[in-house]
N, C-alpha and C positions, 0 to 999 in steps of 0.2 A: 502493499500499498504506498502509494507517495504522501510524503510530508504533505502536510495543507497548506506548507508558504508556497509552495508552488503554484497554488491556483488563487494565492492573496489579490482579491479583487483591484486592491486601492495600488497597489505596485503592477498589476496588466493594465489598468484604465490609465496611469502615468506615464507607463513607456507608448503605449498607443496614444496617447494624446501629444505629447510632446512629439513624434515625429509629424501628427496630422497639423500641426501646429508650425511646421519647417522652423523649429527653433534654430539659430544658428550657433549655439552653443553646447557643449556634451549634458547630456542626463548626470545628474548629482550622483553620488555612489551611494546614497542613501537611498536611492531606489531598489537597493538589493541590500538584503539585510546580512549581516555577517557570517551567518550559515546556510543560507538560502542557496538551492542552486540554480542554475541557467539551465533552461529549458532548450534543446537544443535540436538541429535536426539538421540531414546532409542531404544534399542533391548532388547526383552525379558521384555512383559508387562501383565504377569500376576501378583496376589494380589500385591508381593512384588516388582515389576516393576512400575504398575501404582502408588502408593505410593511413591515411589523416585518420580515418575513425576510429581507426584501433588503437591511435597515440590519442584520441580525444576520450576515448573510453578509459582510459588509465586514469583521468582526474574526477575526484569525489564532488570536483564544484560543479559538474553538469551533470545532467539526468537526457539522456538523448531521447525522444520521442518518435520522430519520424524519418527513414528515409526514404529518398524517390531517383527511380532512374527509366529511362525510357527501355532498356533493355531490364526484362523481367527478372533472367535470373542474375543480374547484380545485384539489384532490391533485395532480392532473396536472401542473397548469399551474405548482404551487410546487415538484412535485419536477424538473419542468425545469430549472426556476432554479437549486436548488441542483445538482444534477448540471452545469448550465455551470460553476459556480462550482469544483469541483473536479474539473474534466475525469473525470468518470468515469458510471456509471450504478448509484451504489450506495445512492442514497436510497430506502428503503423508504415504499410507501404504503399509508393505513389507512382503514377506516371508522370503526370502533370504537374511540374513545382511549384504553382501557383495554388493548390492544395494545399502545400506547407507553409506558402509563407502570407496567406491570408488567414493562419488560425492564429487568433489571438494570446495563445498559451506558449508561444515558441517565442523564443527570446532574441536568439544568435542563428547562423548557419553556418554550414561549409558547404563550398560551391567546388567540385574537382571535375566538371564535365569537359567535354572540350572546349576550345579556347575559343572558340566562336560564340558559344553560348555564355562564358562569362560577363559581358556585360549587362545584359537585357536581363539575366535575372540577380547582381547584383543591384542593379538601379533600383527594381522594381521590390526587392527584398530592403533594403535601407528607406524605402517611402512607405513601407508599410511598416516601417520602426524594427527593425531586424538589425542586429550587427551581425558582420559578414569576414568569414576568415577566408579569402578567394585564394583558390593555388595559382602560382606560376603559371605561364605567363597570365597575367592579369586582365590584357586586351587581347582585341585583335587589330587594333588600329590605333592609332594617337588619338584619335577624337573620342574613340569610347575613352579611353581613361581619363580625359577633362572633363567629359561628363558622367565618369563615375566618382572623381575628386570631388564635382560640383555638388554634387548629391551627397555626398557622407557630409559635408561643412553644413551644407544647408538645412538637413535633416537632424545633424548632431548624431551622427551615426561613428562606432569603433569600426573599421576597416583595416583589417590585415593580411598584406601578400604573403604567400606560401614559400618562400625562398629559403630552405632548412639551410643550407653552405651558409649562406650571408650570416646567419646567426652564431652559425659554430665556429668554423673552421676559419672563416675568414677574421673573424675579431682578432684572431694572433698577428693578421697582417696590416691592423687597421694599431695596434700598439706596436709595432715594429716600430712601421713609418712615422708614426706618430712622435714614437720617442725618438725614432732620431738616428735609429741603428742603422739605417744605409746612407744615409745623408739626406739632401734635398732629391724627392723624387719627381723625374719628368716624363718616365715612358711606362708606359705597362705593356703588354703582352697576352691576349685571352683565346684559348685553342679553344673554340668550339665548331660545331659544324654550321653549313652553310644555310641558306634562305631556303624556304619552301617555293614550291612549283605547282605547273599544272597537276590535276587529280588525272590518271589516266587509267584506273583500273576498270575491266570489265564488270557488265553487269552479272551478278548471279541470283537467284531463287533468295527471296524474304522468307525467313523463317519465322513460325510463331512467337510472339514474345517480345519481338522489337516494333515498336511503334518509330517507323524510318522518319517518317514526316517529320514528326518531332525531334528525333534526330537531328537531323538538316536544320531543322528555323530558321534563321535568319539565313544561310548559305543559301545558293544555287540552288534550284534541282537538279539533281542527279540520279541514275539510280542504285541499288544497293548494292553494296560488298561489303562482306562480313569484317574485313583489315580493318575498315572504318569504327567499327563499334568494339574492336579489341583493340585499341590505343595503337594502331595503323597507323591515322590520321595525320601525325605531323609534318611528312614530307609536300602536303598538301596545303595551296595557301587560302581556299575559301574558307580553311578549320582554323588555320594556324601559321605561324611565324617561321617555322622549320625550326631548326638542330638553332637555329640564328636566335631568335625569340626564348625557346625550353630550355634548351643550356645555357643561352646567353642569358638569363637571368641569374642564374649562378655567377656566371663566369665574369661578366661584364658590372653585374650587380656585386659582385663583391670587390672590383676596379675602383669602381665608383665607389661603393662606400670607404674603403680604405683610403683612396685619396679624398674624401670630404667633397666629392661632386656628386653626390646621389638625390640634391635638391637642386640642380640646376642641369645644364646639358653643354651640349657642344657648339660649337658656330660652324662648322665646316666636317663634313664627312667625305671620304676623296676614295674612290673603288680601284679596286687596282687595275694598271692600265696594260699589264703583258710586259712593262719596259722598264722606265723606273721608277714604277709605285709597284712595290708586291704584295704587299696588303691594303686590305680597308685599314683607312687610318681616322680617326676622330681627332680634330684638334679642339680643344677648348680656349677660352678666354686669357687664363692662365698662364699660355704657353706648354697643358701638358698634351701627350700624345696617347693615344689609346689605340692598342693595333689587332684586329683580327689576325690571328695566324701568328706565327713565329717565334719569338722568345728561346727557353733552350729548356724545355721540358717542361710538362706542368699543364694544368688547365691554365692556369694564369701565373706571371712573373712580372715582377718590379726589378726597375733598374734607378737607382739610387748614386748620385755623387760619390758616393764612396763603397757603394755595395751593390750586391743585387741578388734577389732572393725567388728562388722558384716556388711553386705549390704542386705538389704529389697527396693524393688523397691518401687521408693513414701517415701521413707522413711522422718517421721516430728522430729523437735527436735534435727536435728544434731546438733553438738558444730560448730561453724565456725573455718575453718582450718588458720592454720597459714597463713600469706600472702608469699607465695613462686609462684617463677617465674617458667613458665612451657614453656619451648622452642619449638614453633611451636602452643601454643594454643591463638587461637585468641579469641575465647568468643564467636561471634558474627554471627549467621546464621548456625550455624550447620555446619556437614561435607559437607552439600549442599553450603552452603554460603563459605565455605573453598575454596572448589575447584572453584569456582567460580573464586574468587579472586587469587587464585594461576593460572590461564587461563590467567589471564591479566596479574599478576606481574611477572611470570613465577618462583614463590619462589616454593618448596617445600610445601605439603599440609603436615597438621595435618598427616593424615594417609598416608603418602607415602608408595610405593612400596614395601621399606626394611622393615617397620613395619608392612604393610601386609602382607608380606611373613614370615618374623620371627614366629609371631602369628600361621599363617596356617601351617608352618612347626611343631611348637610345638603339635599341636591338631593331625596332623599327627603322629607322633611319636608316642605319645599316644595310636593311631590306631592299628600302627605297633604290640607295645610290646603286645598289646589286643589281635589281630590275631595269632600269634606268640606264646603268654602265655610264655615269658621267657623275660631277660632284655637285654635293646639295649643300645651300647656306642655310644654317638654322639660328632660327633668333629664340634663345633659352627662353625671355623674359616673355615677349609675345605667344610664344608656343607657335611660331609660325616658320615656313619655305620661304625662304626669299627670294623671288626675281623667277621663278617657274612654276607658270602652274599646271603643268602636266604632274608634276613630281606634287604639287599639293593635292591634288585630285585622289593621291595615296592616302592622305590623312584618314581620309574616311571611306567607307566601300555602302554602296547601296544592300540594304537589308531583304528578304524576301517577307511578301506580306504573307499574313498578317503578323509577322516577327519583329516588326520596327521597333525603335526604343524611343518612348516617350507617349 
């Protein structure tokens, strides 16, 4: 039997009314009692989503009430995990995410759908008074990120992006660089895959238990192929930015965070030309350059005036970094724990919407430069491409009816 505080009408009414009134400030922490659980739900329960859900299920501060997926077997697997955790059969399953975000008794949601669905679900959820933990890459386009940020601020919602490596491993880089361990740093190399392209997969028979129209959602119509519903959507730009955004949110996110560039953006992005420019190059107003590819091993490398450091997964024998204060880095419970803490405290999470959006934008700009094979100039304050109408059209894309945003 659930604690009666879970259905406390005064708190639920307060949360709902605060969103409806479009408050420009966060809901105060008094909206949650010290021992009161956060009612939670997950949308997008494929492999990544179930992994995230398992992480959240480890926290006693939340109670998961529902899961949603357009592939019934994914939802069923997630329900089984939730019910095992609580020793009951209470977790509800849905195909339509709207049935979750319109529930008054749910406070926060996890979004782990394919990338092309993130923005629509997140925006509607925040407008419905829900706090959001959204897997990376948080957006399919730059415009989506702008809309998500504006919605989070307008409705006073906590939004955390899900890029776990930036929370953990790359904190070490931040301390090394800001502690002066390698001198002044002006160059970084990020080794991740490239941009997405057109989808070439042939049509295959649609099985039972898959709502294909809803899986496509805002994306253009195309016939069913099982690879797309099994995590194989990332190479195709109707649904994702490819490894450039998927792993790029890890690698570029780590570089931007370590160099304190995670709430701004580059001013110029130059693709390789097969001659003098060997790697896609991001240039910042302070003279820093971040390269896509190159370096000397590992996913991420930095070069300072006094030394250089590469990153490899689970590297051992790292030197202890200097003691440096990192704002918003609480260091306990990872991104899941940080999100839960911030839902209760109404603080900004470590990977707040601004950081998440700026990192995704960085990756999207690289894709645009690759696709058009030319230099892109970017105004990081106005968040506009300068002097290139064709490139500017890639800032957003048409959405298929009736799955438009807004």
